[in-house]
C-alpha positions as CSV (number, residue, x, y, z in Angstrom):
1,M,31.5,8.7,7.4
2,I,29.6,9.6,4.6
3,R,28.4,13.2,4.3
4,Y,25.0,14.3,2.6
5,Q,23.9,17.6,2.1
6,I,20.1,19.0,0.5
7,S,18.5,21.9,0.1
8,S,16.7,23.9,-2.5
9,D,17.5,27.3,-3.9
10,N,14.2,27.7,-5.2
11,P,11.4,25.6,-4.6
12,A,9.3,26.3,-7.2
13,T,11.5,24.6,-10.0
14,H,11.1,21.8,-8.1
15,Y,15.0,20.5,-7.8
16,F,16.5,19.7,-4.5
17,D,20.2,20.3,-4.9
18,I,22.0,17.6,-3.1
19,K,26.2,17.7,-2.3
20,L,27.8,14.1,-1.2
21,L,31.5,14.2,0.3
22,I,33.5,11.1,0.7
23,D,36.4,11.3,2.4
24,S,37.7,8.0,1.4
25,P,37.1,7.5,-2.3
26,D,38.2,4.1,-3.8
27,P,41.7,4.7,-4.8
28,G,40.5,3.2,-8.4
29,G,38.0,5.2,-9.1
30,Q,34.6,5.6,-6.7
31,S,31.5,4.2,-8.0
32,L,28.0,5.3,-7.1
33,R,24.5,4.1,-7.6
34,M,20.9,5.5,-7.9
35,P,18.2,2.7,-6.1
36,N,16.0,1.6,-8.6
37,W,13.1,0.5,-6.7
38,I,11.5,1.4,-3.0
39,P,11.3,-1.6,-0.5
40,G,7.5,-1.9,0.1
41,S,6.3,-0.9,-3.6
42,Y,7.5,-3.8,-5.9
43,L,8.1,-1.6,-8.9
44,I,11.3,-1.0,-11.5
45,R,10.8,3.3,-10.9
46,D,14.4,4.3,-12.1
47,F,15.1,7.1,-9.5
48,A,18.0,8.3,-11.3
49,K,16.2,9.3,-14.4
50,N,15.4,12.2,-11.8
51,I,19.2,13.4,-12.2
52,V,19.6,15.9,-14.4
53,T,23.1,17.0,-13.4
54,L,26.4,15.5,-11.6
55,N,29.6,16.5,-11.2
56,A,32.1,16.0,-8.9
57,W,35.3,17.4,-7.6
58,C,38.6,16.4,-5.7
59,G,40.2,19.4,-4.5
60,D,40.2,22.1,-7.1
61,A,40.3,20.0,-9.6
62,T,37.2,18.7,-11.8
63,L,36.7,14.7,-12.2
64,S,35.2,13.1,-15.3
65,V,32.0,11.0,-14.7
66,S,31.1,8.4,-16.8
67,Q,27.8,6.8,-16.6
68,Q,27.8,2.9,-16.3
69,D,24.2,2.4,-16.7
70,K,20.6,3.8,-16.1
71,S,21.6,4.2,-12.0
72,N,25.2,3.4,-11.8
73,W,28.1,6.1,-12.6
74,R,31.9,6.1,-11.9
75,L,34.4,8.8,-11.2
76,E,37.8,9.8,-12.1
77,A,40.3,8.3,-9.8
78,C,41.5,10.7,-6.5
79,A,43.5,10.3,-3.5
80,G,41.7,13.5,-1.7
81,P,38.2,13.8,-0.1
82,L,35.5,14.0,-2.8
83,V,33.0,15.9,-3.8
84,I,29.8,15.3,-6.0
85,E,27.3,17.4,-7.1
86,Y,24.2,17.2,-8.2
87,K,20.1,17.9,-9.0
88,V,17.1,15.9,-8.6
89,Y,14.0,16.6,-9.9
90,A,11.1,16.1,-7.1
91,W,7.7,16.6,-8.7
92,D,6.0,13.0,-7.5
93,L,3.1,13.8,-5.0
94,S,3.0,10.2,-3.6
95,V,4.5,8.0,-0.8
96,R,7.2,6.7,-3.1
97,G,9.0,9.4,-4.2
98,A,9.7,12.9,-4.1
99,H,8.1,16.2,-4.1
100,L,8.7,20.2,-3.7
101,D,7.3,23.3,-4.2
102,Q,6.2,26.5,-3.0
103,T,3.6,24.5,-0.6
104,H,6.0,22.0,1.3
105,G,8.7,19.4,0.3
106,Y,9.1,15.3,1.4
107,Y,11.3,12.9,0.2
108,N,12.5,9.0,0.4
109,G,15.6,8.9,0.6
110,T,15.6,6.4,-2.2
111,S,15.0,9.2,-4.4
112,V,17.4,11.9,-3.4
113,F,20.6,10.2,-1.7
114,L,23.4,8.3,-4.0
115,E,25.0,5.3,-2.7
116,V,28.7,5.2,-2.1
117,I,29.5,1.7,-3.7
118,G,32.2,0.0,-1.1
119,Q,30.4,2.0,1.8
120,S,27.2,1.0,2.4
121,Q,27.6,0.4,5.4
122,A,29.9,3.3,7.1
123,P,28.1,5.9,8.8
124,C,26.0,8.8,7.5
125,E,25.0,12.3,8.1
126,V,22.6,14.3,6.3
127,L,22.6,18.5,6.8
128,I,19.0,19.0,5.9
129,E,19.1,23.1,5.1
130,K,16.1,25.2,4.9
131,P,15.3,26.9,1.5
132,P,16.5,30.3,1.6
133,A,12.8,31.6,0.0
134,A,11.0,33.9,1.3
135,C,8.1,31.5,0.9
136,C,9.8,29.2,3.4
137,S,11.1,30.9,6.1
138,G,7.8,29.1,8.3
139,W,8.9,25.8,7.4
140,K,9.7,22.7,10.3
141,L,10.5,19.9,9.6
142,A,9.5,16.1,10.6
143,T,11.5,13.2,9.6
144,T,12.4,10.4,11.9
145,L,16.1,10.3,11.3
146,A,18.2,10.5,14.2
147,A,19.0,13.7,15.3
148,K,22.7,15.3,15.9
149,K,23.0,18.3,16.1
150,V,19.4,19.8,15.9
151,G,16.4,20.0,17.9
152,A,13.3,18.8,17.6
153,F,11.2,19.7,14.1
154,E,13.9,21.8,12.9
155,F,16.4,22.2,10.1
156,G,20.1,21.1,10.8
157,L,22.7,18.1,10.7
158,Y,21.0,14.4,11.4
159,Q,23.1,11.1,11.6
160,A,21.8,7.3,10.2
161,N,24.0,4.1,10.8
162,N,24.4,3.3,7.2
163,Y,23.1,3.8,3.8
164,D,20.2,1.7,4.4
165,D,19.2,3.4,7.5
166,L,19.5,6.5,6.2
167,V,16.9,5.8,3.2
168,D,14.2,4.4,5.3
169,H,13.4,7.9,7.0
170,P,11.5,9.8,4.7
171,V,11.3,13.7,5.5
172,E,8.6,16.5,5.5
173,M,9.3,19.6,5.0
174,G,6.7,22.9,5.6
175,E,3.9,24.3,7.7
176,F,2.5,21.0,8.9
177,T,0.4,20.6,12.1
178,Q,1.4,18.2,14.9
179,I,-0.1,16.3,16.6
180,R,1.3,14.4,19.5
181,F,0.2,11.1,21.8
182,E,1.7,8.3,23.3
183,A,1.0,4.9,23.0
184,C,2.5,1.8,25.6
185,G,4.9,5.2,26.6
186,V,6.8,5.4,23.3
187,P,6.0,8.8,22.1
188,H,4.1,9.2,18.1
189,D,3.7,12.6,16.1
190,V,0.8,12.7,13.5
191,I,2.0,15.2,10.6
192,L,-0.7,16.7,8.7
193,S,0.3,18.7,5.7
194,G,-2.3,20.6,3.4
195,R,-5.6,21.9,3.8
196,F,-7.8,20.6,5.8
197,R,-10.4,20.8,8.8
198,C,-9.9,18.2,11.2
199,D,-11.0,17.1,14.8
200,E,-7.3,16.4,16.0
201,D,-8.3,15.7,19.4
202,R,-10.3,12.2,18.1
203,L,-7.6,11.5,15.7
204,K,-5.1,11.4,18.5
205,K,-7.4,8.7,20.6
206,D,-8.7,6.6,17.6
207,L,-4.5,6.2,16.2
208,T,-3.6,6.0,20.6
209,K,-6.3,3.0,20.3
210,I,-4.6,1.3,17.6
211,C,-1.0,1.8,18.1
212,E,-1.3,0.7,21.8
213,H,-3.8,-2.2,20.2
214,H,-0.7,-3.5,17.6
215,I,2.0,-3.1,20.8
216,R,0.2,-5.1,22.7
217,F,-0.8,-8.1,20.4
218,F,3.1,-8.2,19.5
219,G,4.2,-7.8,23.1
220,E,6.2,-4.5,24.6
221,P,8.3,-3.6,24.3
222,A,7.6,-1.7,21.2
223,P,10.7,-2.1,18.6
224,M,10.9,1.4,18.2
225,N,11.2,4.3,20.4
226,Y,9.3,7.4,18.3
227,Y,7.1,6.7,15.5
228,Q,6.2,9.2,12.8
229,F,2.7,9.2,10.9
230,L,3.5,12.0,7.7
231,V,0.2,12.4,6.2
232,T,-0.5,14.1,2.7
233,V,-4.1,15.7,2.7
234,V,-5.5,16.1,-0.5
235,G,-8.8,16.6,-2.6
236,Q,-9.1,12.5,-3.2
237,G,-6.5,10.3,-3.0
238,S,-5.2,7.0,-0.5
239,G,-2.2,5.6,0.0
240,G,0.4,4.3,2.3
241,L,4.1,3.3,2.7
242,E,5.5,1.5,5.7
243,H,8.7,2.2,7.7
244,R,10.8,1.1,10.3
245,S,9.4,4.2,12.9
246,S,7.3,6.2,10.3
247,T,4.6,5.6,7.7
248,S,4.1,8.0,4.9
249,L,0.3,8.2,3.9
250,I,-1.5,10.5,1.1
251,C,-5.4,10.8,2.3
252,G,-8.7,12.5,1.1
253,R,-9.9,15.9,2.9
254,D,-13.0,14.1,4.0
255,S,-11.0,10.8,5.2
256,L,-10.1,12.8,8.4
257,P,-12.4,13.3,11.1
258,Q,-14.5,16.5,11.0
259,P,-15.1,18.4,14.2
260,G,-18.3,17.8,15.5
261,Q,-18.5,14.7,13.6
262,T,-19.3,11.3,16.0
263,E,-19.4,8.4,13.6
264,V,-17.0,6.8,12.1
265,S,-17.6,7.8,8.3
266,E,-16.9,5.1,5.6
267,A,-13.7,7.1,4.4
268,Y,-12.6,7.7,8.1
269,R,-12.8,4.0,8.7
270,D,-10.9,3.4,5.3
271,F,-8.3,6.0,7.1
272,L,-8.0,3.9,9.9
273,G,-7.6,1.1,8.6
274,L,-4.4,2.3,6.2
275,C,-2.6,3.8,9.8
276,S,-3.5,0.3,11.1
277,H,-1.9,-1.5,7.9
278,E,0.8,0.7,8.0
279,Y,1.7,0.8,11.5
280,F,1.0,-3.2,11.8
281,H,4.2,-3.5,9.3
282,T,6.4,-1.9,11.8
283,W,6.2,-6.2,12.9
284,N,5.4,-7.6,9.5
285,I,8.1,-6.7,7.1
286,K,10.5,-4.0,8.8
287,R,11.6,-6.9,11.1
288,I,9.9,-9.9,10.3
289,K,10.5,-10.0,6.7
290,P,11.2,-12.7,3.4
291,A,14.9,-14.6,3.7
292,A,15.0,-13.1,0.0
293,Y,15.3,-9.2,1.2
294,Q,18.1,-9.8,3.6
295,P,19.4,-7.4,2.6
296,Y,17.2,-5.4,-0.2
297,D,18.8,-5.5,-3.8
298,L,17.6,-1.9,-4.6
299,Q,18.8,-2.2,-8.3
300,Q,17.1,-5.4,-9.6
301,E,13.5,-7.0,-8.9
302,V,13.2,-9.1,-6.1
303,Y,11.3,-12.5,-6.0
304,T,9.9,-14.2,-3.2
305,D,6.1,-15.9,-3.2
306,L,5.6,-14.1,0.2
307,L,4.0,-11.1,0.1
308,W,0.6,-12.5,0.4
309,A,1.7,-13.3,3.8
310,F,3.5,-9.7,4.7
311,E,0.4,-7.8,2.7
312,G,-1.9,-10.3,3.1
313,I,-1.8,-10.7,6.7
314,T,-1.3,-7.3,7.4
315,S,-4.5,-6.5,5.4
316,Y,-6.3,-9.0,7.6
317,Y,-5.3,-7.6,10.9
318,D,-5.6,-3.9,10.3
319,D,-9.5,-3.8,9.8
320,L,-9.0,-6.6,13.1
321,A,-7.7,-4.2,15.0
322,L,-10.7,-1.5,14.5
323,L,-13.0,-4.0,15.9
324,R,-10.5,-5.1,18.4
325,C,-9.8,-1.8,19.7
326,G,-13.5,-0.7,19.6
327,L,-12.9,1.7,16.9
328,I,-15.5,0.3,14.8
329,D,-18.5,-2.7,15.8
330,E,-19.1,-6.2,14.3
331,I,-21.0,-5.1,11.4
332,S,-18.8,-2.8,10.1
333,Y,-15.9,-4.9,10.6
334,L,-18.1,-7.8,8.4
335,E,-18.8,-5.2,5.7
336,L,-15.2,-4.7,5.1
337,L,-14.6,-8.3,5.3
338,A,-17.2,-8.9,2.7
339,Q,-16.3,-6.3,0.6
340,T,-12.7,-8.1,0.3
341,V,-14.5,-11.3,-0.7
342,T,-16.6,-9.8,-2.9
343,Q,-13.1,-7.9,-4.9
344,V,-11.2,-11.9,-5.1
345,Q,-14.5,-13.4,-5.8
346,R,-15.7,-10.6,-8.9
347,G,-12.6,-11.5,-10.6
348,K,-11.8,-14.3,-13.3
349,G,-8.0,-13.8,-12.1
350,S,-8.7,-15.6,-8.5
351,S,-9.1,-18.7,-10.6
352,R,-6.1,-18.6,-12.7
353,Q,-3.7,-17.7,-10.8
354,S,-2.7,-18.3,-7.1
355,A,-1.5,-15.9,-4.0
356,A,2.2,-17.3,-4.3
357,A,2.1,-16.9,-7.7
358,S,0.9,-13.0,-7.7
359,S,3.1,-12.2,-4.8
360,F,6.0,-13.7,-6.9
361,N,5.0,-11.7,-10.5
362,T,3.7,-8.5,-8.5
363,W,6.6,-7.0,-10.5
364,T,5.1,-7.1,-13.7
365,K,1.5,-7.8,-13.0
366,F,0.6,-6.7,-10.0
367,Y,2.1,-3.5,-10.0
368,K,1.2,-3.0,-14.0
369,Q,-2.0,-3.9,-13.8
370,D,-4.2,-3.0,-17.6
371,E,-7.2,-3.4,-18.8
372,N,-7.5,-6.9,-18.3
373,A,-6.1,-7.4,-14.6
374,Q,-9.5,-8.2,-13.3
375,N,-9.6,-11.5,-15.8
376,A,-5.7,-12.4,-15.1
377,I,-4.8,-12.1,-11.8
378,V,-5.9,-11.7,-8.1
379,S,-4.5,-9.4,-5.6
380,Y,-1.8,-10.9,-2.9
381,Y,-3.6,-8.0,-0.5
382,A,-6.9,-9.5,-0.4
383,K,-6.9,-13.4,-1.5
384,G,-3.6,-12.9,1.5
385,C,-6.0,-11.5,3.9
386,L,-8.6,-14.0,3.0
387,I,-6.1,-16.9,3.4
388,A,-5.4,-15.7,6.7
389,L,-8.6,-15.3,7.5
390,C,-9.0,-19.3,6.3
391,I,-5.9,-20.3,8.5
392,D,-7.2,-18.1,11.5
393,L,-10.6,-19.7,11.5
394,K,-9.3,-23.3,11.0
395,M,-6.9,-23.3,13.6
396,R,-9.7,-21.7,16.0
397,Q,-11.8,-24.4,14.6
398,L,-9.4,-27.5,15.5
399,S,-8.3,-26.2,18.8
400,Q,-11.9,-24.9,20.2
401,S,-9.9,-21.2,19.9
402,Q,-7.0,-22.5,22.4
403,Q,-4.7,-21.5,19.0
404,S,-4.8,-19.2,16.1
405,L,-3.0,-16.8,13.7
406,D,-2.2,-14.7,16.7
407,D,-0.3,-17.1,18.1
408,V,1.5,-17.5,14.5
409,M,2.2,-13.7,14.3
410,R,3.2,-13.8,18.0
411,Q,6.1,-16.9,17.6
412,L,6.9,-14.9,14.1
413,W,7.9,-11.7,15.6
414,Q,9.7,-13.9,19.2
415,S,11.8,-15.3,16.2
416,W,13.0,-12.6,14.6
417,K,14.1,-11.2,17.9
418,E,16.1,-13.6,18.7
419,T,18.2,-14.4,15.3
420,G,16.8,-11.9,13.5
421,A,16.8,-14.5,10.3
422,G,14.1,-13.7,7.7
423,I,11.4,-16.3,6.7
424,E,11.4,-18.7,4.1
425,S,8.1,-20.2,2.0
426,N,7.3,-22.6,3.8
427,T,8.6,-21.2,7.6
428,I,4.5,-20.0,8.0
429,Q,2.9,-23.6,7.2
430,D,5.7,-25.3,9.7
431,L,4.7,-23.0,12.3
432,V,1.3,-23.5,12.6
433,C,1.2,-27.4,11.9
434,S,3.8,-26.9,15.3
435,I,1.6,-24.9,17.3
436,L,-1.3,-26.4,16.3
437,G,0.2,-30.2,16.8
438,S,-1.7,-30.9,13.6
439,D,-0.6,-31.7,9.9
440,L,-2.5,-28.8,7.9
441,E,0.6,-28.9,5.3
442,E,-2.0,-30.1,2.3
443,F,-4.7,-27.6,3.8
444,M,-2.6,-24.3,3.3
445,Q,-0.7,-25.5,0.3
446,K,-4.1,-24.9,-1.0
447,L,-4.7,-22.1,0.0
448,I,-1.5,-20.5,-1.1
449,Y,-0.4,-22.3,-4.0
450,S,-3.6,-23.5,-5.4
451,S,-6.5,-21.4,-7.7
452,E,-8.8,-23.2,-6.1
453,E,-12.2,-21.5,-4.1
454,L,-11.6,-20.9,-1.0
455,P,-13.3,-22.6,1.7
456,L,-14.8,-19.6,2.7
457,P,-18.6,-20.4,3.3
458,E,-17.7,-23.7,5.9
459,L,-15.4,-21.4,7.6
460,L,-17.4,-19.1,8.4
461,T,-20.5,-21.1,9.3
462,S,-17.7,-22.4,12.0
463,V,-18.4,-19.2,13.4
464,G,-21.6,-18.4,13.1
465,I,-21.5,-16.3,10.3
466,K,-23.2,-17.1,6.6
467,M,-22.3,-16.4,2.8
468,N,-24.7,-14.6,1.2
469,F,-25.1,-13.3,-2.3
470,R,-26.4,-10.8,-4.6
471,C,-26.2,-8.8,-7.7
472,A,-24.9,-5.5,-7.6
473,V,-27.0,-2.5,-7.3
474,D,-24.2,-0.3,-10.1
475,Q,-20.8,-0.7,-10.9
476,K,-19.4,1.1,-7.6
477,D,-21.4,-1.1,-5.4
478,K,-18.3,-2.8,-3.1
479,G,-20.7,-5.6,-1.5
480,G,-20.9,-5.9,2.5
481,K,-24.5,-4.5,2.5
482,I,-27.7,-5.4,2.3
483,I,-30.5,-3.9,-0.2
484,E,-33.9,-3.5,0.4
485,G,-36.2,-3.7,-2.8
486,P,-35.4,-5.7,-6.6
487,L,-32.2,-5.0,-7.9
488,A,-31.7,-5.3,-12.1
489,E,-31.7,-8.8,-13.3
490,V,-29.3,-8.1,-16.1
491,D,-25.5,-7.8,-16.3
492,F,-23.9,-5.8,-18.7
493,G,-20.5,-7.2,-18.8
494,A,-18.2,-3.7,-18.7
495,F,-17.1,-0.8,-15.9
496,V,-17.4,2.5,-17.9
497,E,-16.8,6.4,-17.3
498,E,-18.5,8.8,-18.5
499,K,-15.6,10.7,-21.2
500,N,-15.2,12.7,-24.3
501,G,-19.5,12.8,-24.6
502,G,-19.7,9.2,-24.4
503,L,-19.4,6.3,-22.3
504,K,-15.4,4.8,-22.1
505,I,-15.1,1.1,-21.2
506,L,-12.3,0.8,-18.9
507,R,-12.7,-3.1,-18.5
508,V,-14.6,-5.7,-20.2
509,R,-15.3,-9.1,-17.9
510,E,-14.8,-12.5,-19.3
511,D,-17.8,-14.5,-20.4
512,G,-19.9,-11.3,-20.4
513,P,-22.5,-9.5,-22.8
514,A,-20.0,-6.9,-23.6
515,Q,-17.1,-9.3,-24.6
516,A,-20.1,-11.5,-26.4
517,A,-20.5,-8.5,-28.2
518,G,-17.3,-7.5,-29.4
519,L,-17.0,-4.5,-27.4
520,S,-13.7,-3.6,-25.7
521,A,-11.7,-1.6,-23.2
522,H,-11.0,2.0,-24.2
523,D,-14.1,1.8,-27.0
524,V,-16.0,4.7,-26.4
525,I,-20.0,4.1,-26.3
526,I,-21.7,7.3,-28.0
527,A,-25.1,5.8,-28.5
528,V,-27.4,2.7,-27.3
529,N,-30.6,1.7,-29.5
530,E,-29.7,5.0,-31.1
531,L,-29.8,7.2,-27.7
532,K,-26.7,9.0,-26.3
533,L,-26.9,7.9,-22.6
534,S,-25.0,9.0,-19.4
535,L,-23.8,6.7,-16.9
536,S,-26.9,6.9,-14.7
537,Q,-29.1,6.8,-17.5
538,L,-27.0,3.5,-18.6
539,E,-28.0,2.1,-15.5
540,K,-31.4,3.1,-15.0
541,Q,-32.1,1.6,-18.8
542,L,-30.6,-1.9,-17.5
543,S,-32.5,-1.8,-14.1
544,L,-35.6,-2.1,-16.2
545,A,-34.4,-4.4,-18.6
546,A,-34.7,-8.0,-18.9
547,V,-32.8,-10.8,-19.8
548,G,-32.2,-11.4,-23.3
549,D,-33.0,-8.3,-24.6
550,Q,-31.4,-7.0,-27.7
551,W,-29.1,-3.6,-28.0
552,K,-28.1,-2.1,-30.8
553,I,-24.2,-0.3,-29.3
554,H,-22.7,2.3,-31.4
555,A,-19.1,2.9,-30.5
556,F,-15.7,4.7,-31.5
557,R,-12.7,2.3,-31.2
558,R,-10.1,4.6,-31.6
559,D,-11.3,6.9,-34.3
560,E,-13.4,4.2,-36.0
561,L,-17.1,3.8,-35.6
562,M,-18.8,0.7,-35.3
563,E,-21.7,-0.9,-34.3
564,F,-22.6,-4.1,-32.2
565,E,-25.4,-6.5,-31.2
566,M,-25.6,-6.7,-27.5
567,T,-27.8,-9.5,-25.5
568,L,-28.5,-9.1,-22.1
569,A,-27.3,-11.9,-20.0
570,A,-28.7,-12.6,-16.5
571,A,-27.2,-10.2,-13.6
572,R,-24.2,-12.9,-11.7
573,N,-25.1,-13.3,-7.9
574,D,-21.0,-12.1,-7.6
575,I,-21.6,-9.6,-4.6
576,V,-20.6,-10.8,-1.2
577,V,-22.7,-10.2,2.3
578,L,-22.4,-11.8,5.5
579,E,-24.9,-12.6,8.0
580,V,-23.9,-13.1,11.8
581,G,-25.8,-15.8,13.2
582,A,-26.8,-16.6,16.9
583,A,-24.4,-16.6,19.3
584,N,-20.8,-18.8,18.5
585,Q,-18.2,-19.4,21.2
586,N,-15.3,-19.1,18.5
587,R,-16.5,-16.1,17.1
588,Q,-16.4,-14.5,20.1
589,A,-13.0,-15.6,20.9
590,W,-12.0,-14.3,17.5
591,F,-13.5,-11.2,17.3
592,A,-11.9,-9.7,20.7
593,G,-8.6,-11.8,20.0
594,R,-8.1,-14.4,22.5
């Protein structure tokens, strides 16, 4: 048994204090290591950087500790039980790390628990202690770790089958709100932390629909016997990370359903989509997963070209589930789908990087995006979603909706239950061909491994939906909506924000007027035609301008004032709106999940 104890003498310092007890250490000298990344977030994060002290004892003797590299330590040899005490700085308010102050505590196991090398498969215990500070007297604890000697939502002793199990159950502590519901007989809890107003009954009702839909999609029984949504509510923010029986979420206060609100606001729709996305991951990545992740190597990058499937297919079904269980209507769903198409269509990166390459390079490109990302890469979330759409509609087109991507996902789930094996790069393509009885290998190879434009217009036409294009209303325009009235005729070719008394360029689009004029990301525009403009004033001037107009722009690059001559170009029709045509049986079957 590997035993951990985690506490904090003073949460205001943001330190977790951890004690690790090893009954039978390696007689040649025990080695320890800290994960460098967390599953579901594909970036080397070097969690060991947050360890500020580390000491070891064997009986009354202090042992020497030798750090081997950034995340590995080796201890002096000893014969008896080994005690390690270390302190972890926790000030990362995200779903990936650890955060602690007077208001709450949160951690992922990958951020706080050292792994005992050579005993990773040993069962673990963790004693989670309530901080003694007066501000924590009313704190409770939420986690899906198996309880050993503790009641529900209490601090105390928990257990895990092994280290992998230990670090896959995040912990929230504080004075949170608990909302309980059942989905297909499985108890679920929503844990809301932070300051908020919420129609709790509506949230419970809506999440019940989503969870029951996903469970029934893959087939009862659910793969877990209890589930938690750990939600941190902030002023602005959004994010989620999946775990085997829970998810950690961050959302803005306006993302929750407000008392008295009956419609589904865009913010609440996005939150429901996020919940749906992370819950679908319970099957699609936490159990069905790439063979390269069996097991995870949390010390270094692990490469796979399959994230288009695990994040993209999940992104396809998250919003589709909202439609299928009646939380949004067809118009709302097609608006969301059009926004995804717009995201992919607008970027030059979609013609330069395949979904498979985006998956493989997630460590250095997708998770390290810079100001040129739109011109260089494509999101495997968004492109993968559209690939899933293409596969689904193609299967429905060839089979009159007798087979679909739904069948592929259910077969992947059955195969996992029977074998537990991870999938290879060609598994999904082979399965599609087998289910359909047709050779779609070349079709899918192009979708996944090339940067050619996706055959969306043709496939959407097969279900009675037309792709329309228009110009952007402004730089915040995500697409999906029909706009009445005239639109701007010209294009500026850059995205800006108001900052430092000017307009700071965030990114420049290739082949656009801004790039042609010589403007670059991080330049700060202070005058256009010798007038200072706010963002709204800039957009107003663009709405009045004509193609070919000459603009004189003064901008600072670093601390150097520069002058640029810009020729405005015709606005691009790169905003997508989806239009529903006459009744179509394949569309009806698609929307209904038949």
